ZASE-121332 format. One record per atom (N, C-alpha, C): residue number from 1; residue in one letter; x, y, z. Coordinates in steps of 0.05 Angstrom, whole numbers, plus 5000, padded with zeros to 4 digits. Layout:
# residues N
  num  residu     X     Y     Z
  NUM       A     X     Y     Z
...
//
This chain:
# residues 128
  num  residu     X     Y     Z
    1       M  5017  4976  5000
    1       M  5000  5000  5000
    1       M  5018  5025  5000
    2       G  5012  5044  4982
    2       G  5028  5068  4980
    2       G  5021  5088  5002
    3       S  5038  5108  5006
    3       S  5034  5128  5027
    3       S  5007  5142  5024
    4       A  4999  5150  5000
    4       A  4974  5164  4996
    4       A  4950  5146  5004
    5       D  4951  5121  4998
    5       D  4930  5102  5005
    5       D  4928  5098  5035
    6       L  4951  5095  5048
    6       L  4952  5091  5077
    6       L  4941  5116  5091
    7       V  4949  5140  5082
    7       V  4939  5164  5094
    7       V  4908  5167  5090
    8       A  4898  5160  5066
    8       A  4869  5161  5062
    8       A  4855  5142  5081
    9       Q  4866  5119  5086
    9       Q  4855  5100  5105
    9       Q  4855  5112  5134
   10       R  4876  5125  5141
   10       R  4877  5138  5168
   10       R  4857  5161  5170
   11       E  4854  5176  5148
   11       E  4834  5198  5148
   11       E  4806  5187  5153
   12       R  4800  5165  5139
   12       R  4773  5153  5142
   12       R  4770  5143  5171
   13       S  4791  5133  5183
   13       S  4789  5123  5210
   13       S  4782  5145  5230
   14       L  4791  5169  5224
   14       L  4785  5192  5241
   14       L  4755  5200  5240
   15       L  4741  5188  5222
   15       L  4712  5194  5219
   15       L  4695  5172  5232
   16       T  4708  5154  5246
   16       T  4693  5132  5259
   16       T  4691  5137  5289
   17       P  4669  5130  5301
   17       P  4666  5133  5330
   17       P  4687  5118  5346
   18       A  4696  5095  5336
   18       A  4716  5079  5351
   18       A  4742  5095  5355
   19       V  4751  5109  5334
   19       V  4775  5124  5336
   19       V  4770  5151  5350
   20       R  4748  5164  5343
   20       R  4742  5190  5355
   20       R  4738  5189  5385
   21       G  4729  5166  5395
   21       G  4724  5163  5423
   21       G  4748  5152  5439
   22       D  4770  5148  5425
   22       D  4794  5136  5438
   22       D  4817  5156  5439
   23       R  4821  5167  5463
   23       R  4841  5188  5466
   23       R  4869  5179  5456
   24       A  4877  5154  5463
   24       A  4903  5144  5455
   24       A  4906  5143  5424
   25       Q  4885  5134  5411
   25       Q  4887  5134  5381
   25       Q  4888  5162  5370
   26       L  4872  5180  5381
   26       L  4873  5208  5371
   26       L  4901  5220  5376
   27       E  4912  5215  5399
   27       E  4939  5226  5405
   27       E  4960  5215  5386
   28       A  4956  5190  5377
   28       A  4974  5178  5359
   28       A  4971  5188  5330
   29       L  4947  5197  5323
   29       L  4942  5206  5295
   29       L  4944  5236  5291
   30       L  4942  5252  5312
   30       L  4944  5281  5310
   30       L  4971  5291  5318
   31       H  4983  5306  5300
   31       H  5010  5317  5304
   31       H  5009  5334  5330
   32       P  5031  5335  5345
   32       P  5032  5351  5369
   32       P  5024  5381  5365
   33       E  5029  5391  5341
   33       E  5022  5419  5334
   33       E  4997  5421  5317
   34       F  4980  5400  5317
   34       F  4956  5399  5301
   34       F  4939  5424  5306
   35       E  4926  5433  5285
   35       E  4905  5454  5287
   35       E  4885  5450  5265
   36       E  4861  5460  5271
   36       E  4839  5458  5252
   36       E  4825  5485  5249
   37       V  4817  5491  5225
   37       V  4799  5513  5220
   37       V  4774  5500  5211
   38       G  4753  5500  5228
   38       G  4728  5486  5221
   38       G  4712  5501  5201
   39       A  4691  5488  5190
   39       A  4673  5501  5171
   39       A  4659  5525  5182
   40       S  4658  5527  5209
   40       S  4646  5550  5222
   40       S  4665  5574  5223
   41       G  4691  5569  5217
   41       G  4711  5589  5219
   41       G  4726  5588  5245
   42       R  4717  5572  5263
   42       R  4730  5570  5289
   42       R  4757  5555  5287
   43       R  4777  5564  5302
   43       R  4803  5551  5303
   43       R  4802  5532  5327
   44       W  4814  5508  5323
   44       W  4815  5488  5344
   44       W  4844  5480  5348
   45       T  4851  5475  5373
   45       T  4878  5465  5379
   45       T  4876  5434  5381
   46       R  4898  5421  5383
   46       R  4899  5392  5386
   46       R  4884  5384  5411
   47       A  4890  5398  5434
   47       A  4878  5391  5459
   47       A  4847  5394  5458
   48       Q  4838  5416  5446
   48       Q  4809  5421  5444
   48       Q  4796  5399  5427
   49       I  4808  5393  5404
   49       I  4796  5372  5387
   49       I  4795  5345  5401
   50       I  4817  5337  5414
   50       I  4817  5312  5427
   50       I  4795  5311  5449
   51       D  4794  5331  5466
   51       D  4774  5332  5487
   51       D  4746  5331  5476
   52       D  4740  5347  5455
   52       D  4713  5347  5444
   52       D  4706  5322  5430
   53       L  4725  5310  5415
   53       L  4718  5285  5401
   53       L  4714  5262  5421
   54       V  4730  5260  5442
   54       V  4726  5239  5461
   54       V  4699  5242  5475
   55       A  4691  5267  5480
   55       A  4666  5272  5494
   55       A  4642  5266  5476
   56       A  4644  5269  5450
   56       A  4622  5265  5431
   56       A  4633  5253  5405
   57       P  4638  5227  5405
   57       P  4652  5215  5382
   57       P  4633  5209  5358
   58       S  4607  5209  5362
   58       S  4589  5201  5340
   58       S  4586  5222  5319
   59       L  4585  5213  5294
   59       L  4579  5231  5272
   59       L  4555  5219  5257
   60       D  4533  5215  5271
   60       D  4509  5203  5259
   60       D  4501  5219  5234
   61       G  4496  5204  5213
   61       G  4487  5216  5188
   61       G  4508  5228  5170
   62       L  4534  5225  5178
   62       L  4555  5236  5162
   62       L  4559  5220  5136
   63       E  4561  5234  5114
   63       E  4567  5222  5088
   63       E  4592  5235  5077
   64       I  4610  5219  5067
   64       I  4633  5231  5054
   64       I  4634  5221  5025
   65       S  4645  5238  5008
   65       S  4647  5231  4980
   65       S  4672  5245  4969
   66       E  4680  5236  4945
   66       E  4702  5249  4931
   66       E  4728  5250  4947
   67       L  4733  5230  4963
   67       L  4757  5229  4979
   67       L  4781  5222  4961
   68       T  4801  5240  4960
   68       T  4825  5235  4945
   68       T  4849  5241  4963
   69       S  4871  5227  4958
   69       S  4895  5232  4972
   69       S  4918  5234  4951
   70       R  4935  5254  4956
   70       R  4956  5259  4936
   70       R  4982  5265  4951
   71       A  5002  5250  4944
   71       A  5029  5256  4956
   71       A  5039  5282  4945
   72       L  5047  5300  4962
   72       L  5059  5325  4954
   72       L  5089  5324  4954
   73       S  5099  5306  4971
   73       S  5127  5299  4972
   73       S  5129  5272  4986
   74       A  5153  5263  4991
   74       A  5156  5236  5003
   74       A  5145  5236  5032
   75       D  5143  5260  5044
   75       D  5135  5261  5072
   75       D  5110  5278  5077
   76       V  5095  5286  5056
   76       V  5071  5302  5059
   76       V  5050  5291  5040
   77       V  5025  5287  5051
   77       V  5002  5279  5034
   77       V  4979  5297  5040
   78       L  4966  5305  5019
   78       L  4941  5322  5020
   78       L  4917  5304  5016
   79       V  4898  5305  5034
   79       V  4873  5291  5031
   79       V  4850  5311  5028
   80       T  4833  5308  5008
   80       T  4810  5325  5005
   80       T  4785  5308  5002
   81       Y  4763  5318  5011
   81       Y  4737  5305  5008
   81       Y  4714  5324  5013
   82       T  4690  5315  5007
   82       T  4666  5330  5013
   82       T  4651  5315  5035
   83       S  4641  5330  5054
   83       S  4624  5318  5076
   83       S  4596  5330  5075
   84       R  4577  5313  5082
   84       R  4549  5322  5084
   84       R  4538  5311  5110
   85       R  4525  5329  5125
   85       R  4513  5320  5150
   85       R  4492  5341  5158
   86       G  4467  5331  5162
   86       G  4446  5349  5170
   86       G  4441  5372  5151
   87       G  4443  5367  5126
   87       G  4438  5387  5105
   87       G  4461  5407  5101
   88       V  4484  5403  5115
   88       V  4507  5420  5113
   88       V  4528  5405  5096
   89       T  4538  5418  5075
   89       T  4559  5407  5058
   89       T  4584  5424  5062
   90       A  4606  5410  5065
   90       A  4632  5424  5068
   90       A  4653  5410  5051
   91       R  4671  5426  5041
   91       R  4695  5415  5027
   91       R  4717  5414  5049
   92       R  4731  5392  5051
   92       R  4750  5388  5072
   92       R  4777  5381  5061
   93       S  4798  5389  5075
   93       S  4825  5382  5068
   93       S  4841  5378  5093
   94       S  4859  5359  5091
   94       S  4877  5352  5113
   94       S  4905  5349  5101
   95       I  4925  5359  5117
   95       I  4953  5356  5109
   95       I  4965  5336  5129
   96       W  4975  5314  5119
   96       W  4988  5293  5135
   96       W  5018  5294  5130
   97       V  5033  5290  5151
   97       V  5062  5289  5150
   97       V  5073  5263  5162
   98       R  5095  5254  5151
   98       R  5107  5230  5161
   98       R  5124  5239  5185
   99       S  5120  5225  5208
   99       S  5136  5231  5232
   99       S  5152  5206  5239
  100       D  5167  5208  5261
  100       D  5182  5184  5271
  100       D  5163  5162  5278
  101       H  5138  5168  5283
  101       H  5118  5148  5292
  101       H  5098  5141  5270
  102       G  5103  5149  5246
  102       G  5085  5143  5224
  102       G  5071  5169  5215
  103       W  5049  5165  5200
  103       W  5034  5187  5188
  103       W  5016  5200  5209
  104       V  5017  5227  5211
  104       V  5000  5242  5230
  104       V  4988  5266  5215
  105       V  4964  5273  5223
  105       V  4952  5297  5210
  105       V  4962  5322  5224
  106       R  4971  5341  5208
  106       R  4982  5366  5219
  106       R  4962  5388  5218
  107       F  4944  5388  5198
  107       F  4925  5410  5194
  107       F  4900  5400  5181
  108       H  4877  5411  5189
  108       H  4852  5404  5176
  108       H  4835  5429  5172
  109       Q  4822  5431  5150
  109       Q  4804  5454  5145
  109       Q  4778  5445  5132
  110       G  4756  5457  5141
  110       G  4730  5453  5129
  110       G  4720  5480  5118
  111       T  4711  5479  5093
  111       T  4700  5503  5080
  111       T  4671  5498  5073
  112       P  4653  5515  5082
  112       P  4625  5511  5075
  112       P  4620  5511  5045
  113       A  4603  5493  5036
  113       A  4597  5491  5007
  113       A  4568  5499  5002
  114       N  4552  5501  5023
  114       N  4524  5508  5020
  114       N  4522  5539  5019
  115       R  4511  5549  4999
  115       R  4507  5579  4998
  115       R  4483  5586  5014
  116       G  4486  5608  5029
  116       G  4464  5618  5044
  116       G  4459  5604  5070
  117       R  4474  5584  5077
  117       R  4471  5570  5102
  117       R  4496  5574  5119
  118       R  4493  5579  5144
  118       R  4516  5583  5161
  118       R  4514  5564  5184
  119       R  4537  5554  5193
  119       R  4538  5537  5216
  119       R  4542  5554  5241
  120       S  4533  5543  5263
  120       S  4537  5556  5288
  120       S  4566  5557  5295
  121       P  4577  5579  5307
  121       P  4605  5579  5315
  121       P  4612  5558  5335
  122       R  4593  5546  5348
  122       R  4598  5525  5367
  122       R  4593  5497  5356
  123       S  4590  5495  5329
  123       S  4586  5469  5317
  123       S  4610  5451  5324
  124       P  4605  5425  5328
  124       P  4627  5407  5336
  124       P  4648  5405  5315
  125       P  4673  5399  5323
  125       P  4694  5396  5303
  125       P  4689  5373  5284
  126       S  4702  5375  5261
  126       S  4696  5356  5241
  126       S  4717  5334  5238
  127       I  4741  5338  5246
  127       I  4762  5321  5241
  127       I  4756  5292  5246
  128       A  4771  5308  5229
  128       A  4792  5296  5224
  128       A  4803  5305  5243
//
């Protein structure tokens, strides 16, 4: 399995309740300097994401499509996809980097794709 395929598999795992609810797995998959800019525009730190995901790991009704992963270099992979949940569509991207402990996500961003619809600033994080 190539790096881009392995990273895509890890990205998908971050969308499962089993991984989202497991602090140790999240700590292993999120870079120590991880940050997210959610579709709401809110910035999240690694500690905030881990705490919030462990507290509420379910993503009932989440659909993802168009997931692609592309190696940008030997140690960097970009993952992009579209998510849909509760009538809200977002375009998402994650940057994964190879570390001494394997592939970890360094940055994630969600950009709203629904025109005229806004998410609440307190909407739960999406991560990845």
